[in-house]
C-alpha positions in Angstrom: -0.8 9.5 16.9 2.7 11.0 16.2 2.7 11.7 12.4 6.5 12.4 12.5 7.4 8.9 13.7 8.8 6.6 11.0 9.1 2.9 12.0 11.2 2.2 8.9 13.7 5.0 8.3 14.8 3.3 5.1 11.5 4.4 3.6 10.7 8.0 2.9 7.2 9.4 2.4 6.9 8.5 -1.3 8.2 4.9 -0.6 5.6 4.5 2.2 2.8 5.7 -0.2 3.9 3.3 -2.9 4.2 0.3 -0.7 0.9 1.1 1.1 -1.0 1.6 -2.2 0.5 -1.8 -3.4 -0.9 -3.6 -0.4 -4.3 -1.8 -0.8 -4.3 -2.9 -4.4 -3.7 -6.5 -3.4 -6.6 -6.2 -1.0 -8.8 -4.9 -3.8 -7.7 -7.7 -6.1 -9.1 -10.3 -3.6 -12.3 -8.4 -3.0 -11.6 -6.2 0.0 -12.4 -2.6 -0.6 -10.8 0.0 1.7 -11.3 3.7 1.5 -8.8 5.9 -0.3 -7.8 7.9 2.7 -4.1 8.3 2.5 -2.4 11.7 2.6 -3.3 13.7 -0.5 -6.3 11.5 -1.3 -9.8 12.9 -1.4 -10.8 11.3 1.9 -7.5 11.9 3.8 -8.1 10.7 7.3 -5.0 12.3 8.8 -3.4 9.1 10.0 0.2 8.4 9.1 0.8 6.3 6.0 2.7 3.6 8.0 -0.4 3.0 10.2 -2.4 2.4 7.0 0.3 0.0 5.8 0.1 -1.9 9.1 -3.7 -2.1 8.9 -3.7 -3.2 5.3 -1.0 -5.8 5.8 -3.0 -7.2 8.7 -6.2 -7.3 6.7 -4.4 -9.0 3.8 -3.0 -11.6 6.2 -6.4 -12.3 7.8 -8.2 -12.4 4.4 -5.7 -14.9 3.0 -6.1 -17.1 6.1 -9.9 -16.9 5.7 -9.6 -17.8 2.0 -7.5 -20.9 2.9 -9.8 -22.0 5.6 -13.0 -21.5 3.6 -11.8 -22.8 0.2 -9.6 -25.6 1.3 -10.9 -26.4 4.8 -9.5 -29.2 7.0 -8.5 -32.2 5.0 -8.1 -35.7 6.5 -4.7 -37.2 7.1 -1.8 -37.0 9.4 -0.5 -33.6 10.4 1.4 -32.0 7.6 -0.4 -33.9 4.8 -3.6 -31.9 4.5 -4.2 -29.3 1.8 -3.9 -26.3 4.2 -0.6 -27.8 5.5 0.7 -28.2 2.0 -0.4 -24.7 1.1 1.4 -23.2 4.1 4.5 -25.2 3.3 4.7 -24.2 -0.4 3.6 -20.6 0.4 6.4 -20.3 3.0 8.9 -21.9 0.5 7.9 -19.4 -2.3 7.9 -16.5 0.3 11.4 -17.3 1.5 12.8 -17.7 -2.0 11.3 -14.3 -2.9 12.9 -12.7 0.2 16.2 -14.2 -0.8 15.9 -12.8 -4.3 14.8 -9.4 -3.0 17.7 -9.3 -0.5 20.1 -10.1 -3.3 18.6 -7.3 -5.4 18.8 -4.8 -2.5 22.4 -5.6 -1.7 23.7 -5.6 -5.3 
């Protein structure tokens, strides 16, 4: 893999590390352990930081979906009224509000 490629030129090396470690920390908080193999860590695997970021984000997304499915399951009722539907609706609402606030912060 090309280690010089940067899919987000707005982030430099330290920013990629910070963001990737934050996602890894979120995974750990919900019980998913991943090896500490980023550049400069004891088990550095040599892969670019952004590829770790992509993998960790995908793992976080899949783990969150698994948690919703296992802990809330399918609920009876018309489409859009079950607990998973409500969780998705409110989650999206909070996510979009957070993005709006972050965008304001970045552009200020």
